[in-house]
C-alpha positions as CSV (number, residue, x, y, z in Angstrom):
1,X,-7.6,5.6,-9.2
2,X,-6.9,2.5,-7.1
3,X,-8.7,3.8,-4.0
4,X,-11.9,4.5,-5.9
5,X,-11.9,1.0,-7.4
6,X,-11.4,-0.5,-3.9
7,X,-14.4,1.4,-2.6
8,X,-16.5,0.2,-5.5
9,X,-15.4,-3.4,-4.9
10,X,-16.1,-3.1,-1.2
11,X,-19.6,-1.6,-1.8
12,X,-20.5,-4.6,-3.9
13,X,-19.3,-7.1,-1.3
14,X,-20.9,-5.1,1.5
15,X,-24.3,-5.4,-0.2
16,X,-24.1,-9.2,-0.8
17,X,-22.1,-10.6,2.1
18,X,-22.7,-10.9,5.9
19,X,-20.9,-8.7,8.3
20,X,-19.1,-9.4,11.6
21,X,-20.5,-7.7,14.7
22,X,-17.9,-4.9,14.4
23,X,-19.1,-4.1,10.8
24,X,-16.3,-5.7,8.8
25,X,-17.2,-7.7,5.7
26,X,-17.1,-11.5,6.3
27,X,-15.6,-13.2,3.2
28,X,-15.7,-16.8,4.6
29,X,-18.5,-17.9,2.3
30,X,-17.4,-15.9,-0.7
31,X,-15.6,-17.4,-3.7
32,X,-13.5,-14.2,-4.0
33,X,-12.1,-11.5,-1.7
34,X,-9.9,-8.4,-1.9
35,X,-6.8,-8.6,0.2
36,X,-3.8,-6.4,1.1
37,X,-0.4,-7.8,0.6
38,X,2.1,-5.6,2.6
39,X,5.8,-6.0,1.6
40,X,8.0,-4.6,4.4
41,X,11.6,-3.7,3.4
42,X,14.6,-2.5,5.3
43,X,17.9,-1.7,3.5
44,X,17.1,-4.0,0.6
45,X,15.9,-6.9,2.8
46,X,12.3,-8.1,2.8
47,X,10.4,-9.2,6.0
48,X,8.8,-12.6,5.6
49,X,6.6,-14.3,8.2
50,X,5.7,-18.0,8.7
51,X,2.0,-18.5,9.0
52,X,0.7,-20.3,12.0
53,X,-1.6,-23.4,12.2
54,X,-4.3,-21.0,13.5
55,X,-4.9,-19.1,10.3
56,X,-7.5,-20.3,7.8
57,X,-5.3,-20.5,4.7
58,X,-1.7,-21.4,3.9
59,X,-0.7,-22.7,7.3
60,X,3.0,-23.2,7.8
61,X,4.0,-21.3,4.6
62,X,6.1,-18.1,4.5
63,X,4.4,-14.9,3.3
64,X,4.3,-11.2,4.0
65,X,1.8,-9.2,6.1
66,X,-1.6,-10.1,4.6
67,X,-5.1,-8.8,5.5
68,X,-8.6,-8.8,4.1
69,X,-9.9,-5.5,2.8
70,X,-13.0,-5.8,4.9
71,X,-13.8,-2.1,5.6
72,X,-13.4,1.2,3.9
73,X,-10.0,2.1,5.3
74,X,-7.6,3.6,2.7
75,X,-4.9,1.2,1.6
76,X,-1.9,3.0,3.2
77,X,-3.8,3.2,6.5
78,X,-4.9,-0.4,6.3
79,X,-1.3,-1.4,5.6
80,X,-0.2,0.4,8.7
81,X,-3.0,-1.3,10.8
82,X,-2.1,-4.8,9.5
83,X,1.6,-4.2,10.0
84,X,1.1,-3.1,13.6
85,X,-1.4,-5.9,14.4
86,X,0.8,-8.7,12.9
87,X,4.3,-7.5,13.8
88,X,4.1,-4.7,16.3
89,X,5.8,-2.3,13.8
90,X,4.5,1.2,14.4
91,X,4.0,3.8,11.7
92,X,6.8,5.9,13.3
93,X,9.2,3.3,11.9
94,X,7.9,3.7,8.3
95,X,9.7,6.1,6.0
96,X,7.6,5.5,2.8
97,X,4.5,3.7,1.6
98,X,3.9,2.8,-2.0
99,X,0.7,1.4,-3.4
100,X,1.2,-0.9,-6.5
101,X,-1.4,-1.8,-9.1
102,X,-3.8,-4.6,-7.9
103,X,-4.1,-7.9,-9.7
104,X,-6.2,-11.0,-9.6
105,X,-5.0,-14.4,-8.5
106,X,-7.0,-17.7,-8.4
107,X,-6.4,-20.6,-6.0
108,X,-8.0,-23.7,-7.6
109,X,-7.5,-25.7,-4.4
110,X,-9.4,-23.2,-2.2
111,X,-11.7,-22.4,-5.1
112,X,-11.2,-18.7,-4.3
113,X,-10.1,-15.7,-6.3
114,X,-8.0,-13.1,-4.5
115,X,-8.0,-9.5,-5.7
116,X,-4.5,-8.6,-4.4
117,X,-3.6,-5.0,-3.5
118,X,0.2,-4.9,-3.0
119,X,1.6,-2.2,-0.7
120,X,5.3,-1.6,-0.2
121,X,6.3,-0.3,3.3
122,X,9.9,0.9,3.7
123,X,11.3,1.2,7.2
124,X,13.9,3.6,8.5
125,X,15.6,1.3,11.0
126,X,15.2,-2.2,12.2
127,X,12.3,-2.5,14.6
128,X,11.6,-4.9,17.3
129,X,9.2,-7.5,15.9
130,X,6.3,-8.8,18.1
131,X,4.4,-11.5,16.2
132,X,0.6,-12.0,16.8
133,X,-1.1,-15.4,16.6
134,X,-1.1,-15.4,12.8
135,X,2.7,-16.1,12.6
136,X,5.3,-18.3,14.4
137,X,8.5,-17.0,12.9
138,X,10.0,-14.1,10.9
139,X,13.1,-13.3,9.0
140,X,14.7,-10.7,6.8
141,X,15.8,-12.0,3.5
142,X,17.2,-10.7,0.2
143,X,14.3,-10.9,-2.3
144,X,16.2,-13.4,-4.4
145,X,16.3,-15.8,-1.5
146,X,12.5,-16.2,-1.5
147,X,12.9,-19.4,-3.6
148,X,14.7,-21.0,-0.6
149,X,11.5,-20.9,1.5
150,X,8.2,-22.8,1.2
151,X,6.0,-19.9,0.4
152,X,2.5,-19.0,-0.6
153,X,2.6,-19.5,-4.3
154,X,2.0,-15.8,-5.1
155,X,4.8,-14.4,-3.0
156,X,7.4,-14.2,-5.8
157,X,4.7,-12.5,-8.0
158,X,3.9,-9.9,-5.3
159,X,7.6,-9.2,-4.7
160,X,8.3,-8.9,-8.4
161,X,5.4,-6.5,-8.9
162,X,6.4,-4.3,-6.0
163,X,10.1,-4.4,-5.8
164,X,11.1,-4.6,-9.5
165,X,8.5,-2.8,-11.4
166,X,7.9,0.0,-8.9
167,X,4.6,1.1,-10.5
168,X,3.5,2.7,-7.4
169,X,2.0,5.9,-5.9
170,X,4.3,7.0,-3.1
171,X,3.9,8.9,0.1
172,X,5.1,9.3,3.7
173,X,2.6,8.1,6.3
174,X,0.4,10.7,7.9
């Protein structure tokens, strides 16, 4: 089960890495990290966000809602937290959450390996978007249009895994 594997991974990191004052795991000195990649869809469109110059990686590139898995929050709940934090979209707007199989991705330039946990979040209606400091712009695109944007290199991979393969566990948010 995906959730069990995440907890095992987090236990290992929690034993070896420092923590922030609030208890979250600090991955800044680590050569690997588990992350959430949250793909938000509405009527076939995908929400993409342009990363600000204030984020530590991939500044100015288009991506989806991303967050470190730095505590023991279950994936669907973590996806809702990150979604609200980065876009202002509340769980009341969410009709379905699907958790896809995780995969590993290495970034040679950063010398970091990401353990990506994709989550698909489908919305019922178009919400008002309120961006936090991590992003400067957003837009809704057809998945095929992703090639028209300067993106984080893994974005087409994530979209393909979640939108086309649909190898997911599904559920309505609690």
